PDBQT receptor file of N, H, CA, C and O in Angstrom, charges set to zero:
ATOM      1  N   MET A   1      85.166  92.789 -71.706  1.00  0.00    +0.000 N 
ATOM      2  CA  MET A   1      85.038  91.999 -72.903  1.00  0.00    +0.000 C 
ATOM      3  C   MET A   1      85.947  90.780 -72.782  1.00  0.00    +0.000 C 
ATOM      4  O   MET A   1      87.101  90.901 -72.372  1.00  0.00    +0.000 OA
ATOM      5  N   GLU A   2      85.438  89.631 -73.131  1.00  0.00    +0.000 N 
ATOM      6  H   GLU A   2      84.500  89.533 -73.464  1.00  0.00    +0.000 HD
ATOM      7  CA  GLU A   2      86.238  88.412 -73.167  1.00  0.00    +0.000 C 
ATOM      8  C   GLU A   2      86.526  88.071 -74.619  1.00  0.00    +0.000 C 
ATOM      9  O   GLU A   2      85.670  88.230 -75.488  1.00  0.00    +0.000 OA
ATOM     10  N   VAL A   3      87.733  87.603 -74.871  1.00  0.00    +0.000 N 
ATOM     11  H   VAL A   3      88.429  87.474 -74.165  1.00  0.00    +0.000 HD
ATOM     12  CA  VAL A   3      88.106  87.191 -76.223  1.00  0.00    +0.000 C 
ATOM     13  C   VAL A   3      88.808  85.840 -76.162  1.00  0.00    +0.000 C 
ATOM     14  O   VAL A   3      89.316  85.430 -75.118  1.00  0.00    +0.000 OA
ATOM     15  N   ALA A   4      88.822  85.173 -77.282  1.00  0.00    +0.000 N 
ATOM     16  H   ALA A   4      88.409  85.506 -78.129  1.00  0.00    +0.000 HD
ATOM     17  CA  ALA A   4      89.580  83.929 -77.427  1.00  0.00    +0.000 C 
ATOM     18  C   ALA A   4      90.667  84.182 -78.460  1.00  0.00    +0.000 C 
ATOM     19  O   ALA A   4      90.442  84.885 -79.444  1.00  0.00    +0.000 OA
ATOM     20  N   LEU A   5      91.829  83.617 -78.241  1.00  0.00    +0.000 N 
ATOM     21  H   LEU A   5      92.012  83.045 -77.441  1.00  0.00    +0.000 HD
ATOM     22  CA  LEU A   5      92.944  83.754 -79.176  1.00  0.00    +0.000 C 
ATOM     23  C   LEU A   5      93.225  82.405 -79.807  1.00  0.00    +0.000 C 
ATOM     24  O   LEU A   5      93.193  81.374 -79.135  1.00  0.00    +0.000 OA
ATOM     25  N   LYS A   6      93.498  82.417 -81.092  1.00  0.00    +0.000 N 
ATOM     26  H   LYS A   6      93.524  83.254 -81.638  1.00  0.00    +0.000 HD
ATOM     27  CA  LYS A   6      93.874  81.179 -81.768  1.00  0.00    +0.000 C 
ATOM     28  C   LYS A   6      95.120  81.451 -82.583  1.00  0.00    +0.000 C 
ATOM     29  O   LYS A   6      95.153  82.377 -83.393  1.00  0.00    +0.000 OA
ATOM     30  N   PHE A   7      96.148  80.641 -82.367  1.00  0.00    +0.000 N 
ATOM     31  H   PHE A   7      96.121  79.888 -81.709  1.00  0.00    +0.000 HD
ATOM     32  CA  PHE A   7      97.396  80.708 -83.120  1.00  0.00    +0.000 C 
ATOM     33  C   PHE A   7      97.548  79.399 -83.875  1.00  0.00    +0.000 C 
ATOM     34  O   PHE A   7      97.374  78.323 -83.302  1.00  0.00    +0.000 OA
ATOM     35  N   GLU A   8      97.870  79.487 -85.154  1.00  0.00    +0.000 N 
ATOM     36  H   GLU A   8      98.010  80.361 -85.620  1.00  0.00    +0.000 HD
ATOM     37  CA  GLU A   8      98.086  78.282 -85.948  1.00  0.00    +0.000 C 
ATOM     38  C   GLU A   8      99.343  78.489 -86.789  1.00  0.00    +0.000 C 
ATOM     39  O   GLU A   8      99.444  79.454 -87.546  1.00  0.00    +0.000 OA
ATOM     40  N   HIS A   9     100.291  77.577 -86.648  1.00  0.00    +0.000 N 
ATOM     41  H   HIS A   9     100.209  76.793 -86.033  1.00  0.00    +0.000 HD
ATOM     42  CA  HIS A   9     101.542  77.701 -87.395  1.00  0.00    +0.000 C 
ATOM     43  C   HIS A   9     101.250  77.603 -88.882  1.00  0.00    +0.000 C 
ATOM     44  O   HIS A   9     100.436  76.781 -89.303  1.00  0.00    +0.000 OA
ATOM     45  N   ARG A  10     101.900  78.426 -89.674  1.00  0.00    +0.000 N 
ATOM     46  H   ARG A  10     102.561  79.094 -89.332  1.00  0.00    +0.000 HD
ATOM     47  CA  ARG A  10     101.600  78.474 -91.110  1.00  0.00    +0.000 C 
ATOM     48  C   ARG A  10     101.945  77.180 -91.828  1.00  0.00    +0.000 C 
ATOM     49  O   ARG A  10     101.474  76.962 -92.945  1.00  0.00    +0.000 OA
ATOM     50  N   ASN A  11     102.749  76.316 -91.226  1.00  0.00    +0.000 N 
ATOM     51  H   ASN A  11     103.131  76.493 -90.319  1.00  0.00    +0.000 HD
ATOM     52  CA  ASN A  11     103.087  75.035 -91.836  1.00  0.00    +0.000 C 
ATOM     53  C   ASN A  11     102.219  73.889 -91.328  1.00  0.00    +0.000 C 
ATOM     54  O   ASN A  11     102.473  72.728 -91.651  1.00  0.00    +0.000 OA
ATOM     55  N   SER A  12     101.200  74.207 -90.538  1.00  0.00    +0.000 N 
ATOM     56  H   SER A  12     100.994  75.149 -90.276  1.00  0.00    +0.000 HD
ATOM     57  CA  SER A  12     100.328  73.142 -90.041  1.00  0.00    +0.000 C 
ATOM     58  C   SER A  12      99.469  72.597 -91.179  1.00  0.00    +0.000 C 
ATOM     59  O   SER A  12      99.377  73.203 -92.247  1.00  0.00    +0.000 OA
ATOM     60  N   LYS A  13      98.856  71.469 -90.942  1.00  0.00    +0.000 N 
ATOM     61  H   LYS A  13      98.931  70.977 -90.075  1.00  0.00    +0.000 HD
ATOM     62  CA  LYS A  13      98.111  70.745 -91.974  1.00  0.00    +0.000 C 
ATOM     63  C   LYS A  13      97.097  71.625 -92.715  1.00  0.00    +0.000 C 
ATOM     64  O   LYS A  13      96.990  71.523 -93.937  1.00  0.00    +0.000 OA
ATOM     65  N   GLY A  14      96.364  72.468 -92.027  1.00  0.00    +0.000 N 
ATOM     66  H   GLY A  14      96.450  72.551 -91.034  1.00  0.00    +0.000 HD
ATOM     67  CA  GLY A  14      95.322  73.267 -92.664  1.00  0.00    +0.000 C 
ATOM     68  C   GLY A  14      95.789  74.565 -93.286  1.00  0.00    +0.000 C 
ATOM     69  O   GLY A  14      94.977  75.293 -93.856  1.00  0.00    +0.000 OA
ATOM     70  N   CYS A  15      97.071  74.880 -93.195  1.00  0.00    +0.000 N 
ATOM     71  H   CYS A  15      97.731  74.289 -92.731  1.00  0.00    +0.000 HD
ATOM     72  CA  CYS A  15      97.554  76.189 -93.641  1.00  0.00    +0.000 C 
ATOM     73  C   CYS A  15      98.627  76.114 -94.721  1.00  0.00    +0.000 C 
ATOM     74  O   CYS A  15      99.268  77.125 -95.009  1.00  0.00    +0.000 OA
ATOM     75  N   ASN A  16      98.838  74.980 -95.311  1.00  0.00    +0.000 N 
ATOM     76  H   ASN A  16      98.317  74.158 -95.077  1.00  0.00    +0.000 HD
ATOM     77  CA  ASN A  16      99.931  74.843 -96.272  1.00  0.00    +0.000 C 
ATOM     78  C   ASN A  16      99.771  75.726 -97.502  1.00  0.00    +0.000 C 
ATOM     79  O   ASN A  16     100.759  76.058 -98.156  1.00  0.00    +0.000 OA
ATOM     80  N   TYR A  17      98.537  76.112 -97.825  1.00  0.00    +0.000 N 
ATOM     81  H   TYR A  17      97.734  75.842 -97.293  1.00  0.00    +0.000 HD
ATOM     82  CA  TYR A  17      98.301  76.863 -99.063  1.00  0.00    +0.000 C 
ATOM     83  C   TYR A  17      97.743  78.253 -98.806  1.00  0.00    +0.000 C 
ATOM     84  O   TYR A  17      97.177  78.858 -99.716  1.00  0.00    +0.000 OA
ATOM     85  N   GLY A  18      97.884  78.766 -97.619  1.00  0.00    +0.000 N 
ATOM     86  H   GLY A  18      98.344  78.275 -96.879  1.00  0.00    +0.000 HD
ATOM     87  CA  GLY A  18      97.382  80.093 -97.299  1.00  0.00    +0.000 C 
ATOM     88  C   GLY A  18      96.651  80.086 -95.968  1.00  0.00    +0.000 C 
ATOM     89  O   GLY A  18      96.759  79.133 -95.196  1.00  0.00    +0.000 OA
ATOM     90  N   PRO A  19      95.904  81.158 -95.701  1.00  0.00    +0.000 N 
ATOM     91  CA  PRO A  19      95.196  81.267 -94.421  1.00  0.00    +0.000 C 
ATOM     92  C   PRO A  19      94.261  80.081 -94.186  1.00  0.00    +0.000 C 
ATOM     93  O   PRO A  19      93.791  79.454 -95.136  1.00  0.00    +0.000 OA
ATOM     94  N   PRO A  20      93.998  79.782 -92.928  1.00  0.00    +0.000 N 
ATOM     95  CA  PRO A  20      93.135  78.642 -92.602  1.00  0.00    +0.000 C 
ATOM     96  C   PRO A  20      91.740  78.774 -93.222  1.00  0.00    +0.000 C 
ATOM     97  O   PRO A  20      91.192  79.873 -93.297  1.00  0.00    +0.000 OA
ATOM     98  N   TYR A  21      91.175  77.659 -93.659  1.00  0.00    +0.000 N 
ATOM     99  H   TYR A  21      91.620  76.766 -93.597  1.00  0.00    +0.000 HD
ATOM    100  CA  TYR A  21      89.816  77.624 -94.217  1.00  0.00    +0.000 C 
ATOM    101  C   TYR A  21      88.804  78.149 -93.201  1.00  0.00    +0.000 C 
ATOM    102  O   TYR A  21      87.765  78.696 -93.571  1.00  0.00    +0.000 OA
ATOM    103  N   GLU A  22      89.115  77.981 -91.940  1.00  0.00    +0.000 N 
ATOM    104  H   GLU A  22      89.959  77.537 -91.640  1.00  0.00    +0.000 HD
ATOM    105  CA  GLU A  22      88.246  78.447 -90.855  1.00  0.00    +0.000 C 
ATOM    106  C   GLU A  22      87.908  79.932 -91.014  1.00  0.00    +0.000 C 
ATOM    107  O   GLU A  22      86.804  80.356 -90.670  1.00  0.00    +0.000 OA
ATOM    108  N   TRP A  23      88.843  80.715 -91.529  1.00  0.00    +0.000 N 
ATOM    109  H   TRP A  23      89.740  80.371 -91.809  1.00  0.00    +0.000 HD
ATOM    110  CA  TRP A  23      88.594  82.144 -91.727  1.00  0.00    +0.000 C 
ATOM    111  C   TRP A  23      87.450  82.365 -92.703  1.00  0.00    +0.000 C 
ATOM    112  O   TRP A  23      86.614  83.242 -92.485  1.00  0.00    +0.000 OA
ATOM    113  N   GLN A  24      87.399  81.588 -93.769  1.00  0.00    +0.000 N 
ATOM    114  H   GLN A  24      88.077  80.875 -93.946  1.00  0.00    +0.000 HD
ATOM    115  CA  GLN A  24      86.320  81.710 -94.749  1.00  0.00    +0.000 C 
ATOM    116  C   GLN A  24      84.975  81.358 -94.114  1.00  0.00    +0.000 C 
ATOM    117  O   GLN A  24      83.955  81.977 -94.417  1.00  0.00    +0.000 OA
ATOM    118  N   VAL A  25      84.986  80.370 -93.243  1.00  0.00    +0.000 N 
ATOM    119  H   VAL A  25      85.814  79.868 -92.998  1.00  0.00    +0.000 HD
ATOM    120  CA  VAL A  25      83.752  79.968 -92.568  1.00  0.00    +0.000 C 
ATOM    121  C   VAL A  25      83.250  81.102 -91.681  1.00  0.00    +0.000 C 
ATOM    122  O   VAL A  25      82.060  81.420 -91.701  1.00  0.00    +0.000 OA
ATOM    123  N   TYR A  26      84.136  81.712 -90.907  1.00  0.00    +0.000 N 
ATOM    124  H   TYR A  26      85.102  81.454 -90.891  1.00  0.00    +0.000 HD
ATOM    125  CA  TYR A  26      83.721  82.827 -90.053  1.00  0.00    +0.000 C 
ATOM    126  C   TYR A  26      83.244  84.011 -90.886  1.00  0.00    +0.000 C 
ATOM    127  O   TYR A  26      82.298  84.691 -90.489  1.00  0.00    +0.000 OA
ATOM    128  N   ASN A  27      83.868  84.274 -92.024  1.00  0.00    +0.000 N 
ATOM    129  H   ASN A  27      84.636  83.721 -92.347  1.00  0.00    +0.000 HD
ATOM    130  CA  ASN A  27      83.405  85.354 -92.901  1.00  0.00    +0.000 C 
ATOM    131  C   ASN A  27      82.001  85.069 -93.417  1.00  0.00    +0.000 C 
ATOM    132  O   ASN A  27      81.161  85.967 -93.458  1.00  0.00    +0.000 OA
ATOM    133  N   ALA A  28      81.743  83.835 -93.808  1.00  0.00    +0.000 N 
ATOM    134  H   ALA A  28      82.426  83.105 -93.775  1.00  0.00    +0.000 HD
ATOM    135  CA  ALA A  28      80.438  83.466 -94.350  1.00  0.00    +0.000 C 
ATOM    136  C   ALA A  28      79.346  83.510 -93.282  1.00  0.00    +0.000 C 
ATOM    137  O   ALA A  28      78.213  83.894 -93.570  1.00  0.00    +0.000 OA
ATOM    138  N   LEU A  29      79.680  83.120 -92.056  1.00  0.00    +0.000 N 
ATOM    139  H   LEU A  29      80.601  82.808 -91.822  1.00  0.00    +0.000 HD
ATOM    140  CA  LEU A  29      78.685  83.042 -90.987  1.00  0.00    +0.000 C 
ATOM    141  C   LEU A  29      78.641  84.279 -90.105  1.00  0.00    +0.000 C 
ATOM    142  O   LEU A  29      77.781  84.384 -89.230  1.00  0.00    +0.000 OA
ATOM    143  N   GLY A  30      79.554  85.214 -90.323  1.00  0.00    +0.000 N 
ATOM    144  H   GLY A  30      80.252  85.128 -91.034  1.00  0.00    +0.000 HD
ATOM    145  CA  GLY A  30      79.639  86.398 -89.485  1.00  0.00    +0.000 C 
ATOM    146  C   GLY A  30      78.314  87.125 -89.371  1.00  0.00    +0.000 C 
ATOM    147  O   GLY A  30      77.615  87.317 -90.366  1.00  0.00    +0.000 OA
ATOM    148  N   GLY A  31      77.967  87.529 -88.157  1.00  0.00    +0.000 N 
ATOM    149  H   GLY A  31      78.534  87.372 -87.349  1.00  0.00    +0.000 HD
ATOM    150  CA  GLY A  31      76.723  88.236 -87.916  1.00  0.00    +0.000 C 
ATOM    151  C   GLY A  31      75.551  87.314 -87.616  1.00  0.00    +0.000 C 
ATOM    152  O   GLY A  31      74.482  87.784 -87.227  1.00  0.00    +0.000 OA
ATOM    153  N   SER A  32      75.732  86.021 -87.791  1.00  0.00    +0.000 N 
ATOM    154  H   SER A  32      76.601  85.640 -88.107  1.00  0.00    +0.000 HD
ATOM    155  CA  SER A  32      74.667  85.063 -87.479  1.00  0.00    +0.000 C 
ATOM    156  C   SER A  32      74.566  84.873 -85.970  1.00  0.00    +0.000 C 
ATOM    157  O   SER A  32      75.561  84.961 -85.251  1.00  0.00    +0.000 OA
ATOM    158  N   HIS A  33      73.363  84.615 -85.508  1.00  0.00    +0.000 N 
ATOM    159  H   HIS A  33      72.554  84.544 -86.092  1.00  0.00    +0.000 HD
ATOM    160  CA  HIS A  33      73.133  84.399 -84.077  1.00  0.00    +0.000 C 
ATOM    161  C   HIS A  33      73.952  83.209 -83.589  1.00  0.00    +0.000 C 
ATOM    162  O   HIS A  33      73.901  82.128 -84.175  1.00  0.00    +0.000 OA
ATOM    163  N   GLY A  34      74.700  83.415 -82.522  1.00  0.00    +0.000 N 
ATOM    164  H   GLY A  34      74.741  84.293 -82.046  1.00  0.00    +0.000 HD
ATOM    165  CA  GLY A  34      75.475  82.338 -81.918  1.00  0.00    +0.000 C 
ATOM    166  C   GLY A  34      76.873  82.160 -82.474  1.00  0.00    +0.000 C 
ATOM    167  O   GLY A  34      77.631  81.325 -81.982  1.00  0.00    +0.000 OA
ATOM    168  N   VAL A  35      77.229  82.939 -83.500  1.00  0.00    +0.000 N 
ATOM    169  H   VAL A  35      76.613  83.617 -83.900  1.00  0.00    +0.000 HD
ATOM    170  CA  VAL A  35      78.571  82.833 -84.091  1.00  0.00    +0.000 C 
ATOM    171  C   VAL A  35      79.431  83.955 -83.510  1.00  0.00    +0.000 C 
ATOM    172  O   VAL A  35      79.049  85.122 -83.596  1.00  0.00    +0.000 OA
ATOM    173  N   PRO A  36      80.577  83.631 -82.923  1.00  0.00    +0.000 N 
ATOM    174  CA  PRO A  36      81.430  84.668 -82.334  1.00  0.00    +0.000 C 
ATOM    175  C   PRO A  36      81.897  85.691 -83.370  1.00  0.00    +0.000 C 
ATOM    176  O   PRO A  36      82.093  85.369 -84.542  1.00  0.00    +0.000 OA
ATOM    177  N   LYS A  37      82.069  86.921 -82.909  1.00  0.00    +0.000 N 
ATOM    178  H   LYS A  37      81.911  87.182 -81.957  1.00  0.00    +0.000 HD
ATOM    179  CA  LYS A  37      82.587  87.985 -83.772  1.00  0.00    +0.000 C 
ATOM    180  C   LYS A  37      84.109  87.880 -83.823  1.00  0.00    +0.000 C 
ATOM    181  O   LYS A  37      84.761  87.727 -82.790  1.00  0.00    +0.000 OA
ATOM    182  N   VAL A  38      84.667  87.962 -85.020  1.00  0.00    +0.000 N 
ATOM    183  H   VAL A  38      84.138  88.087 -85.859  1.00  0.00    +0.000 HD
ATOM    184  CA  VAL A  38      86.122  87.955 -85.188  1.00  0.00    +0.000 C 
ATOM    185  C   VAL A  38      86.588  89.410 -85.180  1.00  0.00    +0.000 C 
ATOM    186  O   VAL A  38      86.164  90.208 -86.015  1.00  0.00    +0.000 OA
ATOM    187  N   HIS A  39      87.457  89.747 -84.237  1.00  0.00    +0.000 N 
ATOM    188  H   HIS A  39      87.802  89.099 -83.558  1.00  0.00    +0.000 HD
ATOM    189  CA  HIS A  39      87.946  91.115 -84.102  1.00  0.00    +0.000 C 
ATOM    190  C   HIS A  39      89.196  91.359 -84.934  1.00  0.00    +0.000 C 
ATOM    191  O   HIS A  39      89.438  92.477 -85.389  1.00  0.00    +0.000 OA
ATOM    192  N   TYR A  40      89.980  90.326 -85.131  1.00  0.00    +0.000 N 
ATOM    193  H   TYR A  40      89.784  89.417 -84.762  1.00  0.00    +0.000 HD
ATOM    194  CA  TYR A  40      91.225  90.446 -85.900  1.00  0.00    +0.000 C 
ATOM    195  C   TYR A  40      91.608  89.080 -86.430  1.00  0.00    +0.000 C 
ATOM    196  O   TYR A  40      91.466  88.069 -85.741  1.00  0.00    +0.000 OA
ATOM    197  N   LYS A  41      92.091  89.059 -87.654  1.00  0.00    +0.000 N 
ATOM    198  H   LYS A  41      92.207  89.879 -88.213  1.00  0.00    +0.000 HD
ATOM    199  CA  LYS A  41      92.725  87.860 -88.190  1.00  0.00    +0.000 C 
ATOM    200  C   LYS A  41      93.837  88.317 -89.111  1.00  0.00    +0.000 C 
ATOM    201  O   LYS A  41      93.659  89.236 -89.910  1.00  0.00    +0.000 OA
ATOM    202  N   GLY A  42      94.975  87.674 -88.994  1.00  0.00    +0.000 N 
ATOM    203  H   GLY A  42      95.119  86.927 -88.345  1.00  0.00    +0.000 HD
ATOM    204  CA  GLY A  42      96.119  88.056 -89.803  1.00  0.00    +0.000 C 
ATOM    205  C   GLY A  42      97.305  87.161 -89.509  1.00  0.00    +0.000 C 
ATOM    206  O   GLY A  42      97.231  86.229 -88.708  1.00  0.00    +0.000 OA
ATOM    207  N   ARG A  43      98.387  87.469 -90.174  1.00  0.00    +0.000 N 
ATOM    208  H   ARG A  43      98.447  88.226 -90.825  1.00  0.00    +0.000 HD
ATOM    209  CA  ARG A  43      99.602  86.673 -90.009  1.00  0.00    +0.000 C 
ATOM    210  C   ARG A  43     100.615  87.480 -89.211  1.00  0.00    +0.000 C 
ATOM    211  O   ARG A  43     100.865  88.652 -89.493  1.00  0.00    +0.000 OA
ATOM    212  N   GLN A  44     101.185  86.835 -88.221  1.00  0.00    +0.000 N 
ATOM    213  H   GLN A  44     100.982  85.883 -87.992  1.00  0.00    +0.000 HD
ATOM    214  CA  GLN A  44     102.222  87.436 -87.394  1.00  0.00    +0.000 C 
ATOM    215  C   GLN A  44     103.407  86.484 -87.392  1.00  0.00    +0.000 C 
ATOM    216  O   GLN A  44     103.371  85.446 -86.731  1.00  0.00    +0.000 OA
ATOM    217  N   GLY A  45     104.443  86.827 -88.118  1.00  0.00    +0.000 N 
ATOM    218  H   GLY A  45     104.472  87.670 -88.654  1.00  0.00    +0.000 HD
ATOM    219  CA  GLY A  45     105.599  85.939 -88.210  1.00  0.00    +0.000 C 
ATOM    220  C   GLY A  45     105.217  84.633 -88.879  1.00  0.00    +0.000 C 
ATOM    221  O   GLY A  45     104.703  84.632 -89.997  1.00  0.00    +0.000 OA
ATOM    222  N   ASP A  46     105.466  83.517 -88.201  1.00  0.00    +0.000 N 
ATOM    223  H   ASP A  46     105.884  83.518 -87.292  1.00  0.00    +0.000 HD
ATOM    224  CA  ASP A  46     105.162  82.191 -88.742  1.00  0.00    +0.000 C 
ATOM    225  C   ASP A  46     103.779  81.687 -88.341  1.00  0.00    +0.000 C 
ATOM    226  O   ASP A  46     103.474  80.512 -88.542  1.00  0.00    +0.000 OA
ATOM    227  N   TYR A  47     102.940  82.547 -87.781  1.00  0.00    +0.000 N 
ATOM    228  H   TYR A  47     103.187  83.502 -87.617  1.00  0.00    +0.000 HD
ATOM    229  CA  TYR A  47     101.642  82.113 -87.274  1.00  0.00    +0.000 C 
ATOM    230  C   TYR A  47     100.502  82.905 -87.891  1.00  0.00    +0.000 C 
ATOM    231  O   TYR A  47     100.632  84.095 -88.182  1.00  0.00    +0.000 OA
ATOM    232  N   TYR A  48      99.378  82.216 -88.084  1.00  0.00    +0.000 N 
ATOM    233  H   TYR A  48      99.273  81.250 -87.848  1.00  0.00    +0.000 HD
ATOM    234  CA  TYR A  48      98.112  82.874 -88.387  1.00  0.00    +0.000 C 
ATOM    235  C   TYR A  48      97.418  83.074 -87.050  1.00  0.00    +0.000 C 
ATOM    236  O   TYR A  48      97.360  82.158 -86.229  1.00  0.00    +0.000 OA
ATOM    237  N   VAL A  49      96.892  84.275 -86.836  1.00  0.00    +0.000 N 
ATOM    238  H   VAL A  49      96.940  85.019 -87.503  1.00  0.00    +0.000 HD
ATOM    239  CA  VAL A  49      96.298  84.637 -85.553  1.00  0.00    +0.000 C 
ATOM    240  C   VAL A  49      94.856  85.068 -85.776  1.00  0.00    +0.000 C 
ATOM    241  O   VAL A  49      94.552  85.797 -86.721  1.00  0.00    +0.000 OA
ATOM    242  N   MET A  50      93.969  84.607 -84.892  1.00  0.00    +0.000 N 
ATOM    243  H   MET A  50      94.216  84.015 -84.125  1.00  0.00    +0.000 HD
ATOM    244  CA  MET A  50      92.581  85.048 -84.935  1.00  0.00    +0.000 C 
ATOM    245  C   MET A  50      92.157  85.404 -83.517  1.00  0.00    +0.000 C 
ATOM    246  O   MET A  50      92.400  84.648 -82.576  1.00  0.00    +0.000 OA
ATOM    247  N   VAL A  51      91.518  86.570 -83.375  1.00  0.00    +0.000 N 
ATOM    248  H   VAL A  51      91.321  87.184 -84.140  1.00  0.00    +0.000 HD
ATOM    249  CA  VAL A  51      91.015  87.040 -82.075  1.00  0.00    +0.000 C 
ATOM    250  C   VAL A  51      89.510  87.223 -82.199  1.00  0.00    +0.000 C 
ATOM    251  O   VAL A  51      88.854  87.614 -81.234  1.00  0.00    +0.000 OA
TER     252      VAL A  51
């Protein structure tokens, strides 16, 4: 299995008010053809992490 990791600092431009908006997009599109499956998303220390 191949996975991609994304780390985003919680103080970055898109995260000042909570988790990245990108998470909502993946939730809305999840299961659609051609959209990657998100295995994990959460906060680890000062970073938001998505696998």
